[in-house]
C-alpha angles and dihedrals in degrees: 000000000000120000119232090251093052092047091050090050091049093048092050092047092047090054090054091047094050090049090051092049092050088057096040113122097193119103122233102252096194109093107184093193093050093049093048090047091048091053090050093047093053097043115142095356123205117262091245092057092050092049091048089055091047090051090055091046090052089057089062090238093127126229134266116232088254090058094043088054089063091056092044091054096048111125098181112104094205089055090050088056088052089050091052090049092052091047089053091049092051091047091053094045096050104029107012112203094319115130119189115217129209140155131228117232115195106206101172137013106181107112134180091210127089105206110177095224098045128096090208095059110133094239093058107104094185095067118064118222108234136172121195116246116226090258091051091046090055092050092049093050092046089052090052094045089048089061093050105263119152102169128054137183107208119208127206134184118233101255139114089254088067102036124151094279091053091047093052094046092048091052092049089052093048091054090051096054119103133180114185106305091339130104142150108258101183133026118198119190135225108187144130120291114283140199118259093254090054092050088053089056090054092049090055092058091055107252121174114211126001113215129198123167117210086210092208128009093203107103098210094047091045091054092048096049096044108054121231114261094037123107092242093056091080102092100191093046086063096037093059097037093108092045086061090047089054090049088055092054100260098133099177109072131163132210134192147162128222102235113218098049095087139354110317096222090054091050093051090054090046089056091050093049088049092051090046093053093049090051092047093054103032105023094244134067128219119313090223141009123209128199107188118175125224110269132189117278132183113279091352108120095172090068090070100025101054111125090222102061112149122233125222090254092051090051089056089052092049092053095044094050092046091051090051093046100045106025096172097046120097116243119211124208113187136205088259083093126078118253094252091051092049091051091053097043103042094073091055094071112303115144103171133042138167120230139181085029133171121179102185113107102262091009099137091063086056100043092152088070108076092189132024100178098188090058100038131093090209139339123279121228098202116048098160119135120264089246094053092048093049092050090054090049089053092048088053092051099256126134112224115221131201092177120149097162094109091065094046094045094049095251092142138113115358092357091058092046093050090055093045094051091051091051091244102115092082088062087070104026101052096050090045090050089054092049097047092044089052088055089054093049092049097046110027116010126113115239092258093050092045090055093048092044096051088055091054092049092051090051092053093044090054091052091047092050090052095049108026109015095173092055091044089057090051090050091050090052092052092046089056090051090052091051088051091057107270118129141195098037117162148150 
């Protein structure tokens, strides 16, 4: 239950939010009636219409929500196989076989909200609210660094214990932590919506991407699942959270929907309208899109009883359509999903994954425990070690990447997108993937993973030598420097 101090903080913040919303000039761009009508209008589309949309997707021109609706409503299995094939082609053309790796770090779980589907809701007595002390934070980060991680997404509950000052200080401390040659080079943030001035504070401490999930884009469902009187009840405050981040100068933002709260086709279109509005106002859409599914959580029956739960086959369709619709946007598949599901879905367009993950507060210090239900927001489906996951990626022909150079070289936001649309981003990303993966193999990999990984690197070097020999020579030179003990080399 909420303390009097936490309730007072929430009431004061809600008053500020409502005042802000009353003065907000932006128009709500999610029209429930229009989306539902669009899905009805495109029901059971003709084969020719589906193939016309796929032809446009193959050109890397992206799709409007109206076109994506045609793919979403396809009922022909052969055409779905064609859709998967196009999604794979787009993935290869834009990203190749590079997969970016990160880890989530849950720093605080106390929350003033009471979301029906969430294990961290304040009325749930079976999950203990916990915030890492600075000493505990250092131990968690050292545990992550000790496994080879370079990129984190830090997660905070919405609560006075983890206000903006706490968030900024925790990020500063994370950047300062070292373990041997290891360090965290980029911290992305998943947190509650903020005011513009608060986003500016985060920008000053050097965050990468700021991520907010709308959860569900359907207004009625959103209101029902987020009780009145809580901060999260205000739909448009959340909807425009990343617009405010952009205003503050954070040009890499990330959106997502929690699939299982409402109809999955509706949510896909909601994501596309969200991406479209960000691009309309700021010239660039979201850096990444996430599509997590509801997973079991302690004392949270709605997480398994929702009438809108998404099947494995439907998840594949979600990913394929998103890849066709937003070819240059990163797609994130998390360890919520079981290993076999991840292996099937990654080829359809995924560019980022987490691995070796624990989501209990303090869970990395206790890696031997796959689940600690009274400290988790939900239950993970893939609890394999980072090393095991990387070895599987190598066996499947992928090159794991720990690269953070784009953030540090200013290749973010509109600059990144301009490179991506010209097909130039691979000139940086693939060599940097090779270099950061080599670091992992030298410092952290098991013998079996090192052997598999060296084979992957040799394959990519051969391709680089055939296509861009000058750059291949520069990569070889940096690889030799890594073997001699240098670290953090990039283009």
